[in-house]
C-alpha positions as CSV (number, residue, x, y, z in Angstrom):
1,M,0.0,0.0,0.0
2,A,1.3,3.5,-0.8
3,D,2.4,6.0,1.8
4,L,1.1,9.5,1.6
5,A,3.2,12.4,3.0
6,S,2.5,16.1,3.3
7,Q,5.4,18.0,1.9
8,P,4.9,21.8,1.7
9,T,7.3,23.0,-1.0
10,S,8.2,26.5,-2.2
11,V,7.5,27.7,-5.7
12,Q,11.2,28.3,-6.0
13,S,11.9,24.6,-5.3
14,V,9.2,23.4,-7.7
15,Y,10.7,25.5,-10.5
16,S,14.1,23.8,-9.8
17,W,12.4,20.4,-10.0
18,F,10.8,21.5,-13.3
19,R,14.1,22.4,-14.9
20,E,15.9,19.4,-13.4
21,E,13.3,17.2,-15.1
22,K,12.0,15.7,-11.8
23,L,8.3,16.3,-12.7
24,F,6.7,14.0,-15.2
25,V,3.3,13.7,-16.9
26,N,1.8,10.3,-17.9
27,R,-0.2,10.7,-21.1
28,R,-2.1,7.5,-20.6
29,Y,-4.4,9.3,-18.2
30,Q,-3.4,13.0,-18.0
31,R,-5.1,15.5,-20.3
32,K,-3.2,18.2,-22.3
33,L,-2.7,21.8,-21.1
34,V,-6.2,23.3,-21.3
35,W,-6.3,26.3,-18.9
36,T,-7.3,29.6,-20.3
37,L,-5.2,32.7,-19.8
38,E,-7.7,34.0,-17.2
39,E,-7.4,30.8,-15.2
40,K,-3.6,31.1,-15.2
41,Q,-3.8,34.8,-14.2
42,K,-6.1,34.1,-11.3
43,L,-3.8,31.4,-9.9
44,I,-0.8,33.7,-10.0
45,D,-2.8,36.5,-8.4
46,S,-3.8,34.2,-5.6
47,I,-0.2,33.1,-5.0
48,V,1.2,36.7,-4.9
49,K,-1.6,37.7,-2.5
50,K,-0.8,34.6,-0.4
51,Y,-4.2,33.1,-0.8
52,P,-4.6,29.4,-0.4
53,I,-4.7,27.3,-3.6
54,P,-5.7,23.6,-3.9
55,A,-3.2,21.0,-2.9
56,I,-1.1,19.2,-5.6
57,L,-0.7,15.5,-5.6
58,I,2.4,13.7,-7.0
59,A,3.7,10.2,-6.9
60,E,7.3,9.2,-6.6
61,R,8.2,7.1,-9.7
62,E,9.2,3.5,-8.9
63,D,11.8,3.3,-11.7
64,A,13.4,6.7,-10.9
65,P,13.5,7.6,-7.1
66,G,13.6,11.4,-6.6
67,T,11.4,12.1,-9.7
68,Y,7.6,12.4,-9.5
69,E,4.6,11.8,-11.7
70,I,1.9,14.5,-11.5
71,I,-1.5,13.0,-10.4
72,D,-3.5,16.1,-9.7
73,G,-2.3,19.7,-10.3
74,L,-0.9,19.6,-13.8
75,Q,-2.6,22.8,-15.0
76,R,-1.6,24.6,-11.8
77,L,2.1,23.5,-11.9
78,H,2.5,24.4,-15.5
79,A,0.8,27.8,-15.0
80,I,3.3,28.6,-12.2
81,V,6.5,27.6,-14.1
82,S,5.4,29.2,-17.4
83,Y,4.6,32.5,-15.6
84,I,8.1,32.4,-14.2
85,E,9.4,31.9,-17.7
86,T,7.4,35.1,-18.8
87,T,5.0,33.3,-21.2
88,F,2.0,35.3,-20.0
89,P,1.3,38.5,-18.0
90,T,-0.9,39.0,-14.9
91,A,-4.4,40.5,-15.4
92,D,-2.9,44.0,-15.1
93,G,-0.3,43.3,-17.8
94,K,2.8,42.6,-15.7
95,R,5.3,39.7,-16.3
96,F,7.7,38.0,-14.0
97,N,11.0,39.8,-13.5
98,L,13.8,37.4,-14.2
99,N,16.4,39.8,-12.8
100,F,15.2,38.9,-9.3
101,F,15.4,35.1,-9.8
102,P,18.9,34.2,-10.9
103,T,18.0,30.5,-11.3
104,A,15.5,31.2,-14.1
105,K,17.6,34.0,-15.6
106,S,20.5,31.6,-16.0
107,K,18.2,29.1,-17.8
108,A,17.1,31.9,-20.2
109,D,20.8,32.8,-20.8
110,E,21.5,29.2,-21.6
111,G,18.8,29.4,-24.3
112,L,16.4,27.0,-22.6
113,F,13.6,29.5,-23.0
114,I,13.2,32.8,-24.7
115,P,12.1,35.5,-22.2
116,F,9.6,38.2,-23.0
117,E,11.5,41.5,-22.9
118,D,9.0,44.3,-23.4
119,G,6.4,45.8,-21.1
120,D,5.9,46.0,-17.3
121,Y,7.2,43.6,-14.6
122,I,6.1,42.7,-11.1
123,S,8.1,44.2,-8.3
124,Q,10.9,42.6,-6.4
125,R,8.6,42.1,-3.4
126,E,6.0,40.4,-5.6
127,V,8.7,38.1,-7.1
128,S,9.8,37.2,-3.5
129,A,6.2,36.5,-2.5
130,L,5.7,34.2,-5.4
131,L,8.9,32.3,-5.0
132,D,8.6,31.9,-1.2
133,Y,5.0,30.7,-1.5
134,N,4.6,27.2,-0.1
135,I,2.5,24.9,-2.2
136,A,0.5,22.3,-0.3
137,L,2.2,19.2,-1.8
138,S,1.2,15.6,-1.1
139,V,3.5,12.9,-2.1
140,M,2.5,9.2,-2.7
141,R,5.5,6.8,-2.2
142,G,5.5,3.2,-3.0
143,A,2.4,3.4,-5.1
144,T,1.7,0.8,-7.8
145,E,0.5,1.8,-11.3
146,T,-2.9,0.5,-10.4
147,E,-3.1,2.6,-7.3
148,V,-2.0,5.8,-9.2
149,N,-4.6,5.1,-11.9
150,D,-7.3,4.5,-9.2
151,V,-6.5,7.7,-7.3
152,F,-6.5,9.8,-10.5
153,D,-9.9,8.3,-11.5
154,R,-11.4,9.0,-8.0
155,I,-10.1,12.6,-8.0
156,N,-11.7,13.4,-11.3
157,T,-14.9,11.5,-10.5
158,Y,-15.4,13.8,-7.5
159,G,-14.9,17.0,-9.4
160,H,-16.2,16.1,-12.9
161,R,-13.6,18.4,-14.2
162,L,-12.7,16.4,-17.3
163,S,-14.8,16.1,-20.4
164,D,-16.7,12.8,-20.9
165,Q,-14.0,11.3,-23.1
166,E,-11.1,12.5,-21.0
167,R,-12.7,10.8,-18.0
168,R,-13.2,7.6,-20.0
169,Q,-9.6,7.5,-21.2
170,A,-8.3,8.3,-17.7
171,G,-10.6,5.8,-16.0
172,V,-9.3,2.6,-17.6
173,Q,-6.0,1.5,-19.1
174,N,-6.5,-1.3,-21.6
175,E,-5.6,-2.2,-25.2
176,F,-8.7,-0.4,-26.6
177,S,-8.1,2.9,-24.7
178,N,-4.4,2.9,-25.6
179,M,-5.2,2.2,-29.3
180,V,-7.7,5.1,-29.4
181,R,-5.2,7.5,-27.8
182,T,-2.4,6.4,-30.1
183,I,-4.5,6.9,-33.3
184,A,-5.7,10.3,-32.0
185,C,-2.2,11.5,-31.2
186,T,-1.1,10.5,-34.8
187,L,-3.9,12.4,-36.4
188,R,-3.4,15.5,-34.2
189,G,0.4,15.4,-34.7
190,D,1.3,15.2,-30.9
191,E,2.8,11.7,-30.6
192,S,5.3,11.3,-27.8
193,A,6.5,8.9,-25.2
194,D,3.8,7.8,-22.7
195,V,5.7,9.5,-19.9
196,L,7.4,12.9,-20.5
197,P,8.8,15.7,-18.5
198,L,6.5,18.6,-17.6
199,R,8.6,21.0,-19.6
200,M,7.6,19.1,-22.8
201,M,3.8,19.5,-22.3
202,P,3.6,22.6,-24.5
203,S,4.9,20.5,-27.4
204,I,1.9,18.2,-27.3
205,S,-0.8,20.6,-26.2
206,I,-3.2,22.4,-28.5
207,D,-3.3,26.1,-29.2
208,L,-6.8,27.3,-30.1
209,P,-7.2,30.1,-32.6
210,K,-8.3,32.7,-30.0
211,S,-6.0,31.7,-27.2
212,K,-2.4,31.8,-28.2
213,H,-0.4,30.1,-25.4
214,G,2.6,29.2,-27.6
215,Y,1.8,25.5,-27.7
216,D,3.2,23.6,-30.7
217,V,0.0,21.9,-31.9
218,Q,-2.1,24.5,-33.8
219,A,-5.8,23.5,-33.7
220,D,-6.5,25.0,-37.1
221,E,-3.8,22.8,-38.7
222,V,-5.2,19.5,-37.3
223,F,-7.0,17.1,-39.7
224,W,-10.3,17.2,-37.7
225,V,-10.4,21.0,-37.8
226,V,-9.0,21.6,-41.2
227,H,-11.8,19.6,-42.7
228,G,-14.5,20.9,-40.4
229,I,-15.3,17.5,-38.9
230,L,-14.9,19.0,-35.4
231,R,-14.5,22.5,-34.1
232,S,-11.2,23.6,-32.5
233,T,-12.7,23.7,-29.1
234,D,-13.8,20.0,-29.6
235,L,-10.1,19.0,-29.7
236,R,-9.6,20.5,-26.2
237,D,-12.4,18.2,-24.9
238,S,-11.0,15.1,-26.8
239,M,-14.0,14.8,-29.1
240,D,-11.6,13.4,-31.7
241,E,-10.8,10.5,-29.4
242,Q,-14.5,10.0,-28.8
243,C,-15.1,9.8,-32.6
244,I,-12.3,7.3,-33.1
245,A,-13.5,5.2,-30.1
246,D,-17.1,5.0,-31.6
247,I,-15.8,4.0,-35.0
248,A,-13.3,1.5,-33.6
249,A,-15.9,-0.2,-31.5
250,C,-18.2,-0.6,-34.5
251,I,-15.5,-2.1,-36.8
252,V,-13.6,-4.2,-34.3
253,R,-16.8,-5.9,-32.9
254,G,-18.3,-6.3,-36.3
255,V,-21.6,-4.9,-34.9
256,L,-22.6,-1.3,-35.0
257,V,-23.0,0.2,-31.5
258,D,-25.4,2.9,-30.4
259,R,-23.9,6.3,-31.0
260,S,-24.5,7.7,-27.5
261,K,-22.7,8.7,-24.3
262,D,-24.1,5.7,-22.4
263,A,-22.8,3.2,-25.0
264,L,-19.3,4.7,-24.9
265,D,-19.4,4.8,-21.1
266,E,-20.2,1.0,-21.1
267,I,-17.3,0.3,-23.5
268,Y,-14.9,2.1,-21.2
269,L,-16.3,0.8,-17.9
270,K,-13.8,-1.6,-16.4
271,G,-15.4,-5.1,-16.0
272,S,-18.6,-4.3,-17.9
273,A,-19.9,-6.9,-20.3
274,E,-19.5,-4.4,-23.3
275,S,-15.9,-3.5,-22.3
276,D,-15.0,-7.2,-22.1
277,R,-16.6,-7.9,-25.5
278,V,-14.8,-5.0,-27.2
279,N,-11.4,-5.8,-25.7
280,T,-11.8,-9.5,-26.5
281,A,-12.7,-8.7,-30.1
282,L,-9.8,-6.3,-30.3
283,G,-7.4,-9.0,-29.1
284,V,-8.5,-11.1,-32.0
285,Y,-8.6,-8.3,-34.5
286,G,-5.3,-6.7,-33.6
287,A,-4.8,-3.1,-32.4
288,E,-2.0,-2.3,-34.9
289,K,-4.0,-3.8,-37.7
290,F,-7.0,-1.6,-37.0
291,A,-4.9,1.5,-36.5
292,D,-3.3,0.9,-40.0
293,E,-6.7,0.4,-41.5
294,F,-8.2,3.5,-39.9
295,K,-5.3,5.7,-41.1
296,F,-5.4,4.2,-44.6
297,C,-9.1,5.0,-44.9
298,V,-8.4,8.6,-43.7
299,D,-5.7,8.8,-46.4
300,E,-8.2,7.7,-49.0
301,I,-10.8,10.3,-47.9
302,L,-8.0,13.0,-48.1
303,K,-7.2,11.8,-51.7
304,V,-10.9,12.2,-52.5
305,C,-10.8,15.8,-51.2
306,R,-7.8,16.6,-53.3
307,A,-9.2,15.0,-56.5
308,N,-9.2,17.7,-59.3
309,S,-9.1,20.5,-56.7
310,N,-8.1,20.8,-53.1
311,D,-11.3,20.9,-51.1
312,K,-12.3,20.5,-47.4
313,L,-14.4,17.6,-46.6
314,R,-17.0,19.9,-45.0
315,D,-17.4,21.7,-48.3
316,L,-18.2,18.4,-50.0
317,V,-20.5,17.2,-47.3
318,F,-22.7,20.3,-47.2
319,D,-23.9,22.3,-50.2
320,R,-24.0,25.6,-48.2
321,K,-21.4,27.4,-46.1
322,T,-21.6,26.2,-42.5
323,T,-19.5,26.0,-39.4
324,N,-21.4,22.9,-38.1
325,A,-19.3,19.9,-37.0
326,F,-20.3,16.6,-38.5
327,P,-18.7,13.7,-36.6
328,S,-21.7,11.4,-37.2
329,V,-21.5,11.9,-41.0
330,F,-17.7,11.3,-40.9
331,A,-18.2,8.1,-39.0
332,A,-20.7,6.9,-41.7
333,L,-18.2,7.8,-44.4
334,L,-15.2,6.1,-42.8
335,I,-17.1,2.9,-41.9
336,A,-18.4,2.8,-45.5
337,F,-14.9,3.2,-46.9
338,H,-13.6,0.5,-44.5
339,E,-16.2,-2.0,-45.5
340,L,-15.6,-1.5,-49.2
341,I,-11.8,-1.4,-49.0
342,V,-10.9,-3.8,-46.1
343,R,-13.8,-6.1,-45.9
344,D,-14.8,-6.3,-49.6
345,G,-11.3,-6.0,-51.0
346,Q,-12.0,-3.1,-53.4
347,I,-10.0,0.0,-54.3
348,I,-11.0,3.4,-55.5
349,A,-10.9,3.5,-59.3
350,N,-11.8,7.1,-59.7
351,Y,-11.3,9.6,-56.8
352,E,-13.1,12.4,-58.6
353,C,-16.1,10.1,-59.0
354,V,-16.2,9.5,-55.3
355,K,-15.9,13.3,-54.7
356,K,-18.9,14.0,-56.9
357,S,-20.9,11.1,-55.3
358,I,-20.5,12.4,-51.7
359,S,-21.4,16.0,-52.7
360,N,-24.0,17.3,-50.3
361,I,-24.3,13.9,-48.7
362,S,-25.5,15.5,-45.4
363,S,-28.9,16.0,-47.1
364,R,-29.2,12.3,-48.0
365,I,-28.5,10.7,-44.7
366,E,-30.2,11.0,-41.3
367,Q,-28.5,13.0,-38.6
368,G,-29.3,14.0,-35.1
369,R,-30.8,11.8,-32.3
370,R,-32.9,9.7,-34.7
371,A,-29.7,8.4,-36.4
372,T,-27.9,7.1,-33.3
373,S,-29.3,3.6,-33.1
374,P,-27.5,0.7,-34.8
375,D,-30.3,0.2,-37.3
376,E,-30.3,3.8,-38.4
377,R,-26.5,3.9,-38.6
378,R,-26.6,0.9,-40.9
379,K,-29.1,2.7,-43.2
380,N,-26.7,5.7,-43.4
381,I,-23.6,3.6,-44.1
382,D,-25.5,1.7,-46.8
383,I,-26.6,4.9,-48.4
384,V,-23.0,6.1,-48.5
385,K,-21.9,2.8,-50.0
386,G,-24.7,2.9,-52.6
387,L,-23.6,6.4,-53.7
388,I,-19.9,5.6,-54.1
389,N,-19.9,1.9,-55.0
390,D,-19.6,2.5,-58.7
391,C,-16.4,4.4,-58.2
392,F,-14.7,1.3,-56.7
393,I,-13.4,-1.8,-58.5
394,A,-12.2,-5.2,-57.2
395,A,-8.5,-5.0,-56.2
396,T,-6.2,-7.1,-58.5
397,E,-3.5,-6.8,-55.8
398,K,-3.9,-5.8,-52.2
399,P,-3.3,-2.2,-51.4
400,R,-0.5,-1.4,-49.0
401,I,-2.6,-0.9,-45.8
402,Y,-0.3,-2.5,-43.2
403,D,3.2,-1.7,-41.9
404,N,3.7,1.4,-44.1
405,H,3.5,5.1,-43.4
406,S,0.3,6.9,-44.0
407,T,0.1,10.7,-44.6
408,T,-0.9,11.2,-41.0
409,D,2.0,9.1,-39.8
410,I,4.5,11.2,-41.8
411,D,2.9,14.5,-40.5
412,S,3.2,13.2,-36.9
413,A,6.8,12.1,-37.4
414,I,7.8,15.5,-38.8
415,R,6.2,17.2,-35.8
416,R,7.8,14.8,-33.4
417,S,11.2,15.5,-34.9
418,E,11.0,19.0,-33.5
419,V,11.0,17.7,-30.0
420,E,12.8,14.3,-30.0
421,L,15.9,15.5,-31.9
422,A,18.1,12.5,-31.2
423,N,15.6,10.0,-32.7
424,Y,14.8,11.9,-35.9
425,E,16.6,13.4,-38.9
426,L,15.3,15.3,-41.9
427,K,17.0,15.5,-45.3
428,Q,15.8,17.5,-48.3
429,G,17.1,14.9,-50.8
430,L,20.0,13.6,-52.9
431,L,20.7,16.7,-55.0
432,T,22.6,19.8,-54.1
433,L,20.7,23.1,-54.5
434,H,23.2,24.3,-57.1
435,D,22.0,25.2,-60.6
436,D,23.6,22.0,-62.1
437,R,21.3,19.8,-59.9
438,S,24.1,17.3,-59.2
439,I,24.0,14.5,-56.6
440,D,25.6,15.4,-53.3
441,P,28.4,12.7,-53.1
442,N,28.3,12.7,-49.3
443,V,24.6,12.7,-48.5
444,V,24.0,8.9,-48.5
445,S,27.1,8.4,-46.4
446,K,25.8,11.0,-43.9
447,V,22.4,9.3,-43.7
448,V,24.1,5.9,-43.1
449,K,26.1,7.3,-40.2
450,T,23.0,8.9,-38.8
451,V,21.2,5.6,-39.0
452,C,24.0,4.1,-36.9
453,A,24.0,6.9,-34.5
454,I,20.2,6.7,-33.9
455,A,20.4,2.9,-33.5
456,N,23.0,3.6,-30.7
457,N,20.5,5.7,-28.7
458,G,19.8,2.4,-26.9
459,P,17.5,-0.6,-26.9
460,Q,13.7,-0.1,-27.3
461,R,14.4,3.1,-29.2
462,V,13.1,3.5,-32.8
463,G,14.1,6.4,-35.0
464,K,13.2,7.8,-38.4
465,I,15.0,9.6,-41.2
466,I,12.5,11.5,-43.4
467,I,13.8,12.4,-46.9
468,G,12.0,15.2,-48.7
469,V,11.8,17.6,-45.8
470,T,13.7,20.7,-44.9
471,D,13.7,22.8,-41.7
472,K,15.2,25.8,-43.5
473,D,12.9,28.4,-45.2
474,S,15.8,29.4,-47.4
475,D,16.1,25.9,-48.8
476,A,12.4,25.7,-49.4
477,E,12.5,28.9,-51.3
478,R,15.5,27.7,-53.3
479,I,13.8,24.5,-54.2
480,H,10.7,26.4,-55.3
481,A,12.9,28.5,-57.6
482,L,14.7,25.4,-59.0
483,D,11.9,22.9,-59.2
484,G,8.7,24.9,-59.1
485,V,7.5,23.0,-56.0
486,D,5.2,24.6,-53.5
487,P,6.3,23.2,-50.1
488,R,3.7,21.9,-47.6
489,K,4.3,23.3,-44.2
490,V,4.1,20.9,-41.2
491,G,4.8,22.5,-37.9
492,K,8.1,24.4,-38.4
493,R,9.2,22.1,-41.2
494,Q,8.7,22.3,-45.0
495,V,7.9,19.2,-47.0
496,V,9.5,19.6,-50.5
497,G,9.3,16.0,-51.5
498,V,11.6,13.8,-53.7
499,N,9.5,13.5,-56.8
500,R,11.0,16.7,-58.0
501,E,14.5,15.1,-57.8
502,A,13.5,12.0,-59.7
503,K,12.2,14.4,-62.4
504,A,15.4,16.4,-62.4
505,L,17.4,13.2,-62.8
506,K,15.1,12.0,-65.5
507,I,14.4,8.7,-63.7
508,T,11.4,7.0,-62.2
509,V,10.5,7.4,-58.6
510,E,11.2,3.6,-58.2
511,S,14.7,4.1,-59.6
512,Y,15.2,7.1,-57.3
513,L,14.2,5.1,-54.3
514,G,16.6,2.4,-55.5
515,K,19.5,4.8,-55.3
516,W,18.9,5.2,-51.6
517,K,18.4,1.5,-51.0
518,D,21.6,0.7,-53.0
519,G,23.6,3.3,-51.0
520,I,22.5,1.7,-47.7
521,K,22.9,-1.9,-49.0
522,N,26.5,-1.2,-50.1
523,S,27.5,0.7,-47.0
524,G,29.6,-0.6,-44.1
525,L,26.6,-0.5,-41.7
526,S,26.3,-3.4,-39.2
527,A,24.6,-6.2,-41.0
528,T,21.6,-6.7,-38.6
529,L,20.9,-3.0,-38.6
530,R,21.4,-2.6,-42.4
531,D,19.0,-5.5,-43.2
532,G,16.4,-4.1,-40.7
533,V,16.5,-0.7,-42.4
534,L,16.3,-2.1,-45.9
535,S,13.3,-4.2,-45.0
536,S,11.3,-1.2,-43.7
537,I,12.3,1.7,-46.0
538,D,9.0,3.2,-47.3
539,F,7.8,5.6,-49.9
540,N,4.6,7.6,-49.7
541,S,3.2,9.7,-52.5
542,Y,2.4,12.4,-49.9
543,F,0.2,15.0,-51.6
544,G,2.0,14.3,-54.9
545,L,5.4,15.4,-53.5
546,G,6.8,12.0,-52.5
547,V,8.4,11.3,-49.2
548,I,10.8,8.5,-48.2
549,V,10.8,7.2,-44.6
550,V,13.8,5.3,-43.3
551,T,12.9,3.5,-40.1
552,V,15.8,2.8,-37.7
553,P,14.6,-0.3,-35.8
554,S,15.6,-0.9,-32.2
555,Q,18.9,-2.8,-31.7
556,S,20.2,-5.1,-29.0
557,E,23.8,-4.3,-29.5
558,L,26.1,-1.5,-30.5
559,S,26.1,-0.6,-34.2
560,Y,29.0,0.4,-36.5
561,V,29.8,1.9,-39.9
562,D,33.0,0.4,-41.3
563,G,34.1,-0.4,-37.7
564,E,33.5,3.1,-36.4
565,V,30.8,4.0,-33.8
566,Y,28.5,7.1,-34.2
567,W,26.2,8.7,-31.7
568,R,23.6,11.4,-31.5
569,N,24.4,14.6,-29.7
570,G,21.0,16.4,-29.9
571,D,20.3,16.7,-33.6
572,S,23.8,16.1,-34.8
573,T,25.6,12.9,-35.6
574,E,29.1,12.5,-34.2
575,L,32.0,10.0,-34.3
576,A,32.8,8.4,-31.0
577,T,36.6,8.6,-30.8
578,A,37.6,7.8,-27.3
579,A,37.5,4.2,-26.0
580,K,35.7,5.4,-22.8
581,Q,33.0,7.0,-24.9
582,I,32.5,3.8,-27.0
583,A,32.3,1.7,-23.8
584,S,29.7,4.1,-22.4
585,L,27.6,3.7,-25.5
586,A,27.9,0.0,-25.3
587,K,26.6,0.0,-21.8
588,R,23.3,1.2,-23.1
589,F,22.7,-2.3,-24.4
């Protein structure tokens, strides 16, 4: 049984824990950063005025004593540390003054955060009041994962502070809930490790159009919002996960479920008959198999939207301008696509035909409360299939649904590369950006060394090298001038693709991909790693630009290139020269 200790802790100490990466967030049950600016400002005002604030509960991590997992108080803790790092002002427009807190100022000087340097600041007395404030901290020690999950569930049941779907996801940890969360993260572009430091929460949290907090995931760039399926505020309440869970339950069980709050509650209720049925069915179906199928169907819907002209799904579904969300219509569309492609073994013969067929489909199918029953849902799905069926043909060979990278996978990996620098690398291609369009003689060798370095990050670590992407605006502009390509922006990166290079070399895309494969095959890369990379190298047409994904599989021993060891230092690849350094890398395995 866990021990609970009261440990009043100053804000100054909490900030030190934050920067020393002693505070962690478990994404399996914790929600994202969702507080409004006003909520943050009220908290800071209460602290400066020495008003009491609710206690914060943390649990000491079993695998890393001296570090803590946040159970209750994530929003409060992040509001405090982010105010210290000057990301927002108080209600009267004043920011934290770093000159009176050397610890934080030194972190800014090291480039760990960029301070806000204009405007008014709180006084030295107010800085002291904030830093000296003792937070009521309760620490669970010796708690099992089950106990931590149970405590979190009880806390949020008492207060009902989470949305329905957040509460469902937090309340139970099983294969179904984990699969839903993983698919949702991929589509939003906020994939990360399950447990991550508090400082990384902004990188996986959502910035709404009207509340700019500086978070990395922009709601209006997310698939669900771009195509109008959900509103940006729906993402904050995890309505995307709710939509995925509903569709997944229908497909995995092979029986349409009632589209209602009560039905989803039953699916997530630990020990309920419906939960047992869904998880048993998923165990047979396969979570990764379903995830690949879901993402493939999303890709096909995106291709339909891009046929002939680039349109939003909402503009196809409705014949008039509207801001209405349409998750129920999307569910009918996706299940119809899934049944035709996966169950019936068909492929789309004419994407423009599908596009015309689903035009104004919202007027042809039932929506609202009358369309929530399994029988009514079946009618809607059959109507969709009837409209688009003539645009499909029997597949002569199976489409690449499994074990490949979908468009959403690539988007997610590109966004993830901005945070997990050691595990990702981006390359714009084989060619130099000179007028002669010659092949860079060193680029394949550099990629091979980077593959080795990523593999040496340690066991259970998978990395990716994405070819056809640049993080330099100047390179994107140069490529536009040379090849006439309009890059696609993903986060802070620019996708320029590799099809342009195949065209410049006057070879097929298959031959171009072969150049990369041959370069890796003929390199001095460790045999096991080389063969693993070659078996998983993947090409995706990616909006007509073409992207190559080189997956670096996890290794069980140190890897080499021609007998030399390489390692990742942040986002750079370096040669390990000292025997002691090589021995240290070997100890990772």
